[in-house]
Backbone bond lengths (Angstrom), bond angles and torsions (degrees), N, CA, C in turn:
res aa  C-N    CA-C-N  psi(-1)  N-CA   C-N-CA  omega(-1)  CA-C   N-CA-C  phi
1 M - - - 1.444 - - 1.522 111.20 -
2 K 1.312 115.50 -35.38 1.456 119.23 -178.25 1.523 111.47 -64.50
3 N 1.353 117.05 -41.11 1.449 119.97 179.54 1.521 112.44 -65.96
4 K 1.328 116.77 -36.05 1.455 119.60 179.05 1.523 110.61 -64.76
5 D 1.312 115.83 -40.96 1.469 119.27 178.91 1.531 110.56 -65.52
6 M 1.337 115.61 -40.97 1.443 120.09 -179.72 1.522 110.04 -64.84
7 M 1.329 117.42 -43.46 1.455 121.10 179.41 1.524 111.09 -63.81
8 K 1.319 116.86 -37.60 1.449 120.50 177.78 1.531 110.45 -63.09
9 Q 1.327 116.01 -42.59 1.469 120.61 178.30 1.537 110.59 -63.96
10 L 1.320 116.98 -40.92 1.452 120.06 179.87 1.538 111.27 -64.00
11 H 1.315 116.66 -40.79 1.464 121.22 -179.93 1.523 111.80 -66.18
12 E 1.318 116.55 -27.84 1.457 120.98 -179.70 1.516 113.15 -81.82
13 M 1.330 118.08 -14.72 1.458 122.48 -179.19 1.518 111.07 -74.94
14 S 1.324 115.08 151.26 1.471 119.35 174.45 1.508 108.73 -76.85
15 E 1.318 115.71 169.65 1.452 120.26 -179.14 1.530 111.38 -65.10
16 M 1.311 116.54 -35.81 1.456 120.69 178.21 1.522 111.46 -66.34
17 E 1.316 116.58 -40.26 1.476 120.90 177.01 1.516 110.43 -65.81
18 L 1.312 117.32 -39.66 1.474 121.01 178.59 1.529 111.05 -63.66
19 N 1.323 116.87 -42.29 1.454 120.35 178.35 1.530 111.38 -64.41
20 E 1.339 116.47 -39.03 1.444 120.42 178.88 1.551 110.50 -66.49
21 K 1.325 115.66 -41.98 1.484 120.33 178.76 1.527 110.16 -63.22
22 R 1.315 116.36 -41.82 1.470 121.39 178.88 1.527 110.13 -61.62
23 K 1.322 116.50 -42.35 1.480 120.85 178.73 1.529 110.51 -63.18
24 D 1.330 116.39 -43.68 1.470 120.65 179.28 1.524 111.64 -63.04
25 L 1.333 117.44 -40.07 1.463 121.41 178.54 1.530 111.39 -64.74
26 K 1.329 116.45 -40.79 1.451 119.68 178.83 1.520 110.39 -63.97
27 E 1.327 116.49 -39.84 1.481 120.04 177.52 1.523 110.53 -64.32
28 E 1.326 116.87 -39.88 1.474 120.34 178.81 1.520 110.95 -64.12
29 I 1.348 117.10 -41.54 1.466 119.95 176.40 1.538 110.35 -59.21
30 F 1.317 115.41 -45.11 1.475 119.53 178.32 1.524 110.86 -58.29
31 N 1.318 116.33 -46.79 1.473 120.55 -178.45 1.528 112.41 -63.46
32 V 1.333 117.42 -40.38 1.470 120.87 179.81 1.523 108.89 -66.68
33 R 1.345 117.89 -42.67 1.471 120.29 177.98 1.518 111.24 -62.70
34 F 1.335 116.17 -40.37 1.449 119.55 179.40 1.511 111.24 -63.13
35 K 1.342 116.96 -41.35 1.459 120.63 176.66 1.520 112.64 -62.72
36 L 1.338 116.63 -38.44 1.446 120.59 179.75 1.532 111.13 -66.31
37 V 1.327 116.42 -39.56 1.452 120.72 -179.06 1.537 111.17 -69.22
38 T 1.311 116.22 -36.10 1.463 120.35 -177.71 1.522 111.86 -89.23
39 D 1.306 117.56 13.60 1.470 124.58 175.41 1.536 114.13 63.01
40 H 1.299 117.02 26.63 1.451 120.23 171.34 1.518 107.94 -89.88
41 A 1.310 116.53 153.70 1.458 120.15 179.08 1.523 108.43 -66.64
42 G 1.302 115.81 125.68 1.440 121.68 179.07 1.515 110.91 -140.46
43 D 1.283 116.88 154.86 1.452 121.01 178.84 1.524 108.52 -94.08
44 F 1.331 116.26 91.14 1.460 120.05 -176.01 1.521 113.67 -66.97
45 T 1.333 118.12 -17.05 1.461 119.77 177.78 1.535 110.27 -69.67
46 R 1.304 117.25 -19.41 1.481 120.45 178.18 1.518 110.16 -66.82
47 I 1.326 118.49 -27.75 1.459 121.90 179.41 1.528 109.41 -61.83
48 K 1.327 116.30 -51.64 1.461 120.83 179.55 1.516 112.08 -61.85
49 Y 1.337 116.46 -43.61 1.450 121.66 -179.77 1.520 111.01 -61.71
50 N 1.349 116.22 -45.67 1.464 120.33 -178.51 1.526 112.09 -68.89
51 K 1.340 117.67 -35.14 1.470 119.99 176.40 1.518 110.85 -61.27
52 R 1.319 115.53 -42.16 1.479 120.02 179.82 1.522 109.88 -67.12
53 L 1.308 116.96 -39.27 1.471 120.55 179.41 1.519 110.48 -65.71
54 I 1.346 116.64 -39.28 1.482 119.99 176.72 1.516 110.29 -63.23
55 A 1.323 117.37 -40.17 1.472 121.26 178.67 1.542 110.27 -63.60
56 R 1.317 116.24 -38.93 1.477 120.03 178.49 1.522 110.17 -65.30
57 I 1.328 117.08 -42.35 1.445 121.46 177.87 1.503 110.78 -62.57
58 N 1.330 117.24 -44.52 1.480 120.30 178.35 1.523 110.06 -61.57
59 T 1.300 118.47 -37.94 1.465 121.31 178.66 1.513 111.02 -63.94
60 I 1.320 117.28 -44.25 1.467 121.60 179.43 1.529 110.29 -62.28
61 I 1.320 116.90 -43.70 1.465 121.05 179.37 1.532 109.90 -62.42
62 R 1.313 116.68 -44.15 1.463 120.45 -179.86 1.538 111.88 -65.50
63 E 1.313 116.84 -39.80 1.472 121.18 177.02 1.529 110.40 -59.42
64 R 1.320 115.82 -41.51 1.461 120.15 -179.67 1.522 110.36 -67.81
65 E 1.338 118.01 -38.27 1.459 121.35 178.05 1.526 109.80 -62.08
66 L 1.316 116.74 -45.95 1.467 120.14 -179.01 1.526 112.38 -67.73
67 A 1.329 116.32 -34.03 1.461 120.12 -179.91 1.527 111.29 -70.48
68 S 1.335 116.87 -29.62 1.473 118.53 -177.82 1.520 112.62 -81.28
69 K 1.325 117.53 -12.68 1.466 121.07 -179.69 1.476 111.76 -79.41
């Protein structure tokens, strides 16, 4: 149920909001990786979750591009 709600929210976002969210997720992945390398406690499962979320965002953006053609 949580994924369906998240997907619904993503579909309701504008393209600019999606791009901003994607940028924030990439920054979070970088920060988590940096913490792991420097031996600070980090939640490495967030990397996988954020990568999947970025892929979903990319899919939504691409669907919109194809629909507008």
